[in-house]
N, C-alpha and C positions, 0 to 999 in steps of 0.2 A: 394507745399502741400497747398492745399485751403480746403474751407468747401465745396467747391461742390464736391471735392475727397472724402470728409468723406461722405459727403450724400448719393454719389455712392453707395459706399462701405456697409452704411447701407440698403439701397434700396434692395442689393442683399441678404443680412442676412435677413431682414425678407420676403421676397419673398421664400426662402429656409429654413425658420424654421420650425422645428418640435416640438415634444413635449419634446423631448431628449433635455440635454444641449448641446450648442456648445461646440465645440473643444475647450481646451484650447489655442491652436495655433492659432487658429481664432479669439479668444477674445483677445488676445493679439496682434494681428495685429490691432484688432479695437481700442483698447485701446493706443497704439502706434501714430495712427492716431490722437487721440483725444488729447493727450498730446503735441504732435507735434504742434497743432493749439494752443493751450493753450499757449505752450511757444513763438510760434510766434506772438501772440498777445500782451502776457508781454513785448516782446522785443519793439515792435512798440506804445507801450503805449497808447493801445486803447480799454482799458476794458468796454466804455462807448458802442463803435461802437459793441463789442460781444455781451452784452446785447442785444444792438438795434436791431443785425443781431437776436438774438435766438428770440424775439418775433414779427419779423416782419410779415408782410402778406406772404412776399415767402419764411419763413422757411418752410421746409416739417416737416411733423409728425414724420417721422424717426428720423431726426436732432434731435429733440424735445426729443424724446423719450429716445434718448443713453443718453443725459443728464441728464435727470429723473431717468435712471436707474444706470446709474453712482452714483449719490448721494445716488441713495436707497441700492447701494452695491451690486446689481446684478452682473454689470460688475464694479469690485472694481479697483478704479483709482491706487490704490498700493497694489500688492498682498503681496510685504512684510509685508504690515501692517495687514494681514487678520489674524486673529486667527483661526486655525483648532483645536487645542485640547489642553488637558493638561496632562503633564506627572507627576509621583509622584515616587519617589525613594522609594522603600522598604527595600534596606539593601544592603552594597556593593558598587560598584563603578560602576557610571552610567554617560556616557560622552555622551555631546552634541555637534554634527558638523553641524554649522549653517554659511553659506555664507563663506567657505573657513579657518574657525576659529573653533577649539575646545576649549569646557571647561566644567568644570567637574560640575556637578548636585549636587545643596547644598540641594535643595528644592523642591518642586511644582512650574510647570514651564508652561507656556503658549508655545504650540507648533504651528510653521507656515509651512505652504508649504513648502517642499523642506529640512525640517530639519532632521536628521540621528539622532537615537540613536543607542548608543553602549552599550551594557553591560558586564560590567568585570566578571571573574570567581568566583563563589558562590555568584551571585548580582543579584538582579531582580527589576522592576519598571512597576509600572500600567500606563497604555495608556488610555484616556477615546478621543475620536473620535465619536462625534455626540451622535446614539444610541449604539456605541459597547465599550465596555471596555476590553481591552487586556494585559495580564501579561506577560511582555518579560522576558525569562529566562537567565541563565548565558549565557557566549558567545554569544550573540544573537546582530545582527545587523537589525534595520528597518528602512525604512525612512517613512516621510508622503508625500504624493501623492498629487499634485497639485488641482487634482479631488476629492479631499478626499479619505479617504482609507489608508490602511499601505502597504507597499512594504516590503517584509520579505527577506532579502541578504542572512541571514545565520541563525538557531539557531532555539529557539522553542517560540510560541506563544498560550497560553492559552487564547481563546476568549468567549465571552457572550455578546449576545444581536443580532442586527441587523447592519450588516455592512458587509464589505469585506477585504479578507486579498490577496494580491496579491505577484506573487514570479515568479521566472521566466520561471516557466513549464507552469502556470495557473494562477486561481482566486478561490478561495473558499468564498462564498457568505451565509452569514447566514440570516435566515428568523428572525421572531420577537422570542426574548429569547431563540435563538440557542444555546449552548455550544458545542463549537469545537474547535482541537487543531492543530495547522498547524506546520509543522516541514521541515526544510530545511538542508539538509546535505550538508557537504562539496564540494560534486562532482556537487550540486544541484537538486538531487534529491528532491522532493515536495509530501509528506503524509500530509493527511488530514484526522481525525479521530473526527467523533462525538461524541457526548456525551450524546446529548437532542435534542428535536425536528428534523428537515429536515434541509439540506444544498444543495446548488447546486456549483457543480464544473465544470468551464469552462477550455478547452485549450487554448493554443497560439492562436487560429483562431477561439474562440467564441463558440465552440461545446462543450454540454451540457450534464451532468449525473446527477443524483440525488443521494443522499444519506439518510440514513436515521439513527434513533440512532442505536448506536452499529455497523455502518456500517465505514469502512476505505477504501481509497484506495490512491494507491503510483503512481505518474506521473513520468517514470525514463527516460522519453526521451521528445520528442517535436511531437511525434506521435499524431494526432490527435485521438479524442476519439470516434468519428464517425464511424471511420474506424478500430478502433481494438475491442469496446466493441460490443463483438458477440450478435446478436439477440439469443433466446432461441432454435431456429430451427436451427441455422447455426450448422454443424459438428464440432467435437472439432480437434485442430490443432495435428500436429506432436509436438508440444511443449509442448501443454496442457497434451497429451495421455502421452509423456514423465516425466513428472511432476507428474501424477497420479500414474505411476508404481513406481517412486522413494520414493513417499508418502507412498504407499503400503509397501516397503520393510522395511522401517524406523520403519512404524508401526508393524510390524511382530516382528521387532527384538526387539524394547522394550518391546512389551508385552512379548515374552519370555525371556527376561533379567530379565523382574518383576517376571517372575514364576520361575527361577534361584533362586532369593533375596528369594521368600517365601519359596522355600524348605532349603533354608538355615536358615530359622530363621532370616532374616533382612526383618520385616513386613513394618518399615519406609522405606527402599529403594526399596522394594517391590510395596508397595503405590503408592509411586512417578513415578517411570515407569509404572505403569499402567496406573496413570492419564497422565502423557504425552504420551501414547501411544494411548489413547482415541483422545488426542485433535489433536495426528497425524492426526487421522482416519477423525476425523471431518473434518480436514482444506484442505480435499478433495473439500470440496462444495465451497471454494476459488478460486481454479481452473478454476471451472465451470464459475464463473461470473467474473472471470479475462478477459484480453485483449488476444487474441487470440495468441498474440506474447510474452504474461506475461511482456511486459513493463511496464503495467500499472496494479496494484494489489488490487483488491477489496475485503477488509474484510468485516467482520460480526464477533459479538461474538460468539464465537462459543460453550459456554453453553446452548444456545438457540437452538443448533441443536442435534438432538438423534442420536445414530448409526443406526437406521433403516433408517433414514430420507437421510441417506448420500448415499444407494442404490438406493434410490427413485431417487432422484435427480440424480445421474450418469447414470440411467437405461431411463432418459428422453433424454439423449444428447447424448447417444450411443450404437450401437448394437455390440460393442466388446466382445463378448462371454467369451473371455481367460479374460480379464481385471474386465467383472461384476462377475465373478464366485470369481476370488480372493478377491475380494471386498468384497462379502458374506460368502467367508470363513473366512476372518479377522474378518467379524461382528461377526460369531459366538466363534470363539478363544476370542476377548473380553468379549462378555459376558458370555461365561463357565468361564472365569479366574477372572472374579467379582464374578462372583456367589461362586466359589468355592475356593476362595483365602483362605480363613482360615481354611480348611479342605483338603489340598493337603496330603494326606499319602501315595504316594508312595516315592520313593528313586530318589536323583539326579542321572543322569548318568554320569560316569566321566572316560571318554576315552582322549587318545591326537586328536581325531576327533571330530570338533565342529561340523560339521555337522551332524553326525550321533549323538550328543548328542541331538542336538535341533530336529531332525527327532521322537527321541524316545519321549521327551518332548510334542509333539503334539500329538504323539498316547496315552499317560498317561492321558492326558488334556480332550481329545475329548471322551476316555471310560466312563467318569463321564456324558457325557450328557444322557438326557432320551430320546433323540429322535432320528431319524437316522441322521448320520451326516458323515457317509462314504466317500461321493460324497467330502463335505467339507474338508477334512482332507486328502484325497488322492491332493486334489489342492495344500495343501501347504505342504505334504511330497516332492511332486514332485519338489517343488523350494528347497529345502537342497539338493536333489538326482542331480541337476541341478548345483548347487554350487559343490559339491565333482566332478562332472566332469569336470570343468571349470579348477578346479586345476589339475586332470590328463591331459588334453588336452591340459595347456597351452606349453607345449614345442613343435616344429614343428615335433620332430622326433618322430617315433612309438614305437622305443625302448625304448626310455626316458618314452613316456606314457605308457606305458606295466609297465615298471620298478615301476613310481609311484602308480601305480595302484595296483601292487601288495604291494607294501611297504605298503600304508593306510589301504589298507583289512586287512593286519597283524595285524593292531593296533586295530582290532575290537574286541568284547568279542563274544564268542560263546554262545550264546543265542538266543531264538525266535527273539528277536528283529534285531539282527543281521542278521539272515536268510531273514527276510521280505526285510529288506534293501537293501539284495544281489538279491534276486529275480525282486525287482523293478529297478534296477542300471542295470541289465541284460536286461532290454527291452528298458533302455533309451542310452544302448551303443552305441557310433556312427558304423555305418554298416563296416566301413575302419579297426577302431580297434578291431570288433568281427574275422575278417576276418584271421586278425594276430595271434590272441588267441586262435580263435575255440568260440564254443557256450558256452562250459560250462569248457572249462580246467583253466582257472584262479581261480574257484571258487570249485574245486572238493575237498578240504581241509574244506570246511565248509557245 
């Protein structure tokens, strides 16, 4: 190893240099060459020859430059002595892992590249790295990167300022005065929540998406952002359509549970269920913003989304008539329930057939509307007719299906609600079941 080899490496470096910082591995190789040459010079006891070589006419500009850069700490001669930031315990057990040893943090400490911080149960610590201040919460493990920045192995980091937090799934980079939270679960899922200003999230291939205050994103796999974050004009995937359908079921179930609570004079439970139903309905917009395979979930603050905006956003992404009709019907359901929650004057239907009870509740609530809502009512009532039929047709034997149908119908009261319920039910019966019982046979006593 000679100065000539070092000069050649430096020429290659300056020829390929860009405005970006050189890779750590490349800087380390240059430092190794320089250290070895210094050590050789010391062993040969020729310090004068070194300085004469440095300032001789044959010395290249590159060689002189690296010596200057080393002394100016741009290429630090010993990275182990570099101060990356500061940590201050805020309570509880905080451990520092450094160069193979572990010790308990007693007070403020300067952090070096490669240090790892382990936060105990019900403990936390403040970490300052450049312009980024982070609060590490309990059961968190975070390491200081050689290039600057934090690597979150597991746990929660509350961050404020300019800087980046890395994890296995990607990188969250905050702009000036950004407030954001990064959470890494035991399974490696990375969630980033933006509280103030804007933030960039990169996947493992450095593909990027931008988040604003109130939004969040979860990286559940190593799938590239560019591949799964769908453009606005791209049709919804089967996974997204299934997720939307599930959320609509949850919404109407919560809404009718809320109505039942109001009718039973349990206003506090009714209000909780209503708020939960409205939140579930608004969360349909999160499915529209998320990855097509739902491996990456991008969230927003739902309170900023009105009920009417849900249908508008959904209609921009799909022309599925059945899905849009159900969405509009549930919007009407939620609106009517909130408007009339304190003045529900009808009795609560109490039969052993839950689907019939919900069918009646819908008809009672929609009767309070001042505009024509029969179409929306029938869309929702038909959902409970189908639920009733699903129980009937659960058995593969036709004789058992007929027996179940007859048994369930016998539980219904004899009133106009039951009559309308049966009329719709007859129209929805499977053809093979109608052939077995005849067009009216099983309903004659009603």
